[in-house]
C-alpha positions, -999 to +999 in steps of 0.1 A: +505+163-504+514+136-529+507+144-566+480+124-585+505+103-603+521+092-571+487+083-556+478+064-586+510+043-584+504+036-548+468+025-554+480+002-582+507-013-560+481-019-533+457-036-557+486-058-570+496-068-535+460-076-526+456-099-555+490-116-550+485-150-533+519-147-517+507-116-499+477-134-484+499-163-474+521-139-454+490-123-438+477-158-429+510-167-413+510-135-393+474-139-381+480-176-372+510-166-352+490-139-333+458-160-328+472-194-320+482-187-284+447-174-277+430-203-294+451-227-273+441-209-241+404-211-250+407-249-258+425-255-225+400-236-205+371-253-222+387-287-216+393-280-179+357-268-175+343-299-192+365-321-170+354-303-138+318-305-148+320-342-155+338-349-122+313-328-103+283-344-120+296-378-111+301-368-075+265-354-073+250-385-089+268-408-065+260-387-034+223-384-042+216-417-058+243-441-046+263-465-067+299-479-068+327-454-067+353-460-093+388-471-082+401-441-102+386-417-077+413-404-054+409-415-018+403-379-005+375-373-029+360-408-022+360-399+015+342-366+007+315-384-012+310-410+016+309-383+043+282-364+023+262-396+019+263-401+056+253-365+061+223-370+038+212-399+060+214-376+091+194-350+072+167-375+064+165-385+100+161-349+111+134-344+085+116-375+096+115-363+132+097-331+121+073-348+097+046-355+122+040-318+128+048-307+092+020-289+074+028-290+037+055-306+017+092-301+023+116-305-007+142-327+008+163-326-024+166-288-020+177-292+016+204-317+005+215-296-025+221-266-003+239-287+023+261-302-005+269-267-019+279-254+016+298-284+029+311-307+002+349-309+005+349-295+041+378-306+063+353-322+087+315-326+090+317-336+127+298-314+150+272-303+125+237-300+141+215-315+114+183-307+133+192-270+134+201-270+098+168-286+087+149-262+110+161-234+088+138-247+061+107-244+083+086-217+100+072-229+133+037-216+141+016-220+172-021-226+166-052-234+187-079-260+182-110-272+199-108-308+212-135-330+228-127-355+256-144-388+262-171-372+282-180-348+255-164-318+271-148-293+248-116-274+254-090-254+236-054-266+231-023-251+216-002-270+191+028-263+169+031-269+132+062-268+110+055-250+077+081-255+050+095-223+036+092-217-001+113-185-004+150-193-010+158-158+002+141-165+035+159-199+037+193-185+031+188-156+055+177-180+082+207-203+075+231-174+078+216-160+110+211-193+127+244-211+118+265-179+115+273-188+079+283-165+050+264-178+020+277-162-012+260-159-046+282-187-059+270-210-030+234-203-040+240-207-078+259-240-070+230-252-049+205-245-077+227-263-103+232-293-079+195-295-073+187-298-110+215-323-116+203-344-087+166-342-096+165-340-134+200-349-145+205-315-161+240-311-175+247-349-177+249-354-215+254-392-213+239-414-187+265-430-165+291-403-165+324-421-155+356-412-138+381-416-166+395-382-160+402-386-122+438-396-127+449-359-129+428-348-099+445-332-070+433-316-037+443-282-050+420-287-079+392-296-055+397-264-036+394-244-068+364-264-080+345-259-048+347-221-053+327-224-084+312-259-083+290-265-113+284-229-120+299-228-154+283-258-169+246-255-178 
């Protein structure tokens, strides 16, 4: 063990080094060298997430609410938006056909948000049975009622009503079983985020988000974005 005199000298040297500005400059340089790569990584990831969220928000707004698609949008992505808009028209038609027997109110925005989450960017939307998809948001019930004919005779008849489902768990389970789909947690989280963006504009900081960042877009980026579409931006 060191003697007291040696310890005292060591403490004095440590104090002198701690108060020496040159020592702190060296420490600062070392810390900067260590931390700079991590800071740059964080900045890059944040920038990518912001760009992805902006792109996705623009696509959601155009798909749900229409508008002119910027010339900066790549042709593939432009086609995805147009195909989704066409699908929304087909969904509206399917919903309209069920409306006469609907008892209650169906949230059509929710139907479209889930469809968007599951199918945006798909290789092809041909062959999708929109009526079957929409049926998954209803529970069909048979009921009876008493009717009176022109002669005053009463009789009982059976009729069918379509009751909109309110449980997302029930809706997703029905979609999986009916359409043989695998709906992940990410799909469900995306659908919820898309729903709020479409209905309330949540996540859109400035009205009229543009497409200035589309120049660097690529199909590979789209594939990555679709795996976590709009999940990271709240």
